[in-house]
N, C-alpha and C positions, 0 to 999 in steps of 0.2 A: 477442142475442149469446150465444155459448157462455161457460160459466163459465171464468174465468181461473184457471189453476192456478199457485200461487205456491210457489217454493222459496226458502228462506232459507239462505244459505251463511255460516256463522259464528253461534255461539249465545252471544255475550257479552251485555253490557248492551243494545246496540242490537238484536241479533237476537231476544233474548227479548221485548223490548218490541214489536217489529214483530209477532212471532208472537201475543202476547197481544191486540193490537188487531185483527189480522185475524180471529182466532178469535172475538173479541167481535162481529164482524159487519161486513163491508164488502160491499155489494150487488154480486153478480156476480163475487166474488173468493173463492177457497178456498185455505187453506193445505194444500198437498199433501205437502211434504217439508221436512226440515231436514237440512243437511249439516254434519257435524262430523268431526274427525279420527278418532275411534274411535266409530262409530255404535252398537256393541253396549253401550257403557258409559254412554250417555245415554238416559234414557227419553223417549219422544215426548211433546210438550206436550198432545196430545189424541188421542182415538181417531180412526183414519183418517189420521193424519200419519205418513209413513214417515221413519225415520232412515236416512241414507245418507252417503256421502262425496261429495266434489266431483265425481268422475268419474261418479257415478250420478245426479246431480241433473238434467242435461238431459233424461233420459228420463222424468222424473216431473213436470216443471214447464214451463209456457209462459214464465214470467217468473222470472228468478233475481235475488234481492236479495243483492248482495255486501256483507257487513258483517263481514268477517273481518280479521285482522291483515294488514298490507301484504305480508308475506312469502308469503302464500298467494294473492295476487291473481291471478297468471297461471294457477294450477292451477284456479281457479274460472271465470275469465272466458273463457279460450281454448276449453275444451270446450263451454261454453254457446253461444258465438258460432258455432263450427263446426256445431253442431246447429241453427242458425238461430233461437236463442232471443233474447228481449229480456233485457238485463242492466241492472239498476238498480245503478249504481256509487256507493258511498259513499267508497271510497278513491280519489277521482278525481285526487289528486296522482300516482298511478301512471300515469294516462293520459298525463301529460307525459313519462314515461320509456319508455312502450311505445306509440309512435305507430303501430305496425303494426296495432293492434287495430281502427282504423276501417276499414282495407282488409279485414281478416279478416271484419268484420261485413258489409261490402258484398259480399264474395265468396260469403257463405253466407246472405244475406238475414236476418242478425241485426240487432239494434239495441242501441245503448248509450245509456242515459238517465241523466242526472245530476240528481238532485233538488236543490231549493233548499237543503236541509239546514239548517245552522245559520246561514245567511246570509239576506239579504233583497234584494228588488229585482232579481233576475236577469232577470225579464221586461222590466224597464225598460232594463237594460244591453243585453240582446239586441236590443231595439227600437232603441236608440241606435246599435248596431253596423250597422244597415241604412243608416245615414248615415255620418258621419265622427266618430269619437271622437278627441279630441286627447290625453287623458290619463286614466288610472285609477290612483288611489292608495288604498291600504288600510292601516289601522293596527289591529293586533290587540293586545289586552291580556289576559293570562291569569294566573291564580294560578300561582306558580312550580311547584307540583306538577303542573300540567297540561302543563308543558314538560319536566319532568325526563326524562332519558334520550335526548333528541333527538340524532341524530348530530352536528348542527352544534355543540351544546353540548359534547359529548364531545371532538370533534376539536379544538375551540378552547379546551378546558379552562375553560369558562365555568361558574361555580358559581351556582346559583339558590337553593340551600337557605340559609335563614337571612337572606334579604334583608330589609332594613328600609325600602327605598325602591325605586321602579321602576327597572328596568335594561333598556336597549335591548340586546337580544341578537342582533338581525339587522336589516339593512336591505339590500334588493336586489330582484331580480326575482322574480316568482312561480315561475319555473322553478327558480331557485336555492333558493327557500324549500321547494319540493317535495322537493328532494334533501336539504336539511338538516333538515327537519321533516316526514318522510313521514306521521307519525301525528297531526300537530297542525294543519296548515294546508291541509286539503282545501278549505276555503272559498276560499282564494286561488286554487287551481287552478280551481275552479268559476267564480269571477269572471273569470279570464283566458280561459277557454274561451267564456264568454258574450260577452266584449267584444273586446279588441284583442290577445289572445294572451299567452302566458306571459313573453315577453321584454320587452314594453312595459308590462305591469302591474307596478307597484312595491308593495312591502309593507314595513312596519316591524312587528317583533314585540317586544313588551315583556313581561318577567316582572314582574308587579306584585303585591307582597304586600298591597296595599291593596284589592284587588278580590276578590270571591267568585264572580263570574260571568265568563264568557268574553265580552269586549267586542270588537266589530268595527265600525269606522267606514270608510265608503267615500265617496270623492269622485271624481266623474266630470265631465269637461267635454267636450261634444260640440257639433256644429253644430245639434242639435235641442233640447238641454236641458243644464242643469247640475244634477247630482244630488248630494245630501249625505244619507247614510243611516247610521243607527247602530242596532245591536241588542245587547242584553245577554241572554245565554243562561245559564240555570241548567245546571251540569254534570250529566251523567247519573251512573250508578254508576261509569262510566269518566270520570275527570276531564279526559281529553283531548277528550271529545265532549259536546256539548250535548244536553239532553233533547229539544229540539225536532227533532233529527235524525230520530229514529224516527217522530215524528208527520208529518214531511215526506214520508217514504217512504209512509206509509199514505195521506196526501193524494194523492200521485201515483197510487197503485194505485186509489184511489177515482175519480180523474179519468179513468183509462183505461177505466172502464166506465160513466161518467156520461153521461146524455143531455144535460145542460147542464153545460158546463165553463167556469169563469171563470179568466181570466188567459191570457197569451200561451203 
């Protein structure tokens, strides 16, 4: 197989960690480019890696890893799909707001891949979706700092600073959560896309001063299985995102070039 050229869009905590791990060695995969807002101001992470902007990335990479702020999502994803590239999307809550992207990918032979990220069991959820899923519920607990600044909190004047006990800040559908917490609950969007969709997947979000990790618990009831899953993620340098997210991206890149691949 030809070497897979990877371009990273966004060079924050997740982008830097993905770059570091790819440069450390993933068979059949090469870091070709990194896209940032001002390419001339950021030194490349290694010799042979080109610094560019989002518009220049599709010409340099076969696979674009989107790990930028949600505001830059379309600037990264649309040009890549028009060029027929594969896009690994971390801001997958944005997919619920921009449903035209699947048709754009289809029209230009592009692909959108959503890694497991900070969640678990998406392969089992996807398998259950081949039958009948009756319900999917998710409960997320995060340190208050990991939720600070979310639009839902600002619009409803919900204060999370100085909490001394857990506070339920949201209860509703995954679609509503994606609007109210675009940088915080990409896991809920991924879960809904794997299962019964964003309107039937329900989520509770708690700001909990008693936790130091991002906690996600999923309960699924289907005609094939009942699933109960829980994961505790250490935050990355960005408190809104778990450390395992970058590792999930690298695992997906590794799987794309593996001769033996495990998991659905």
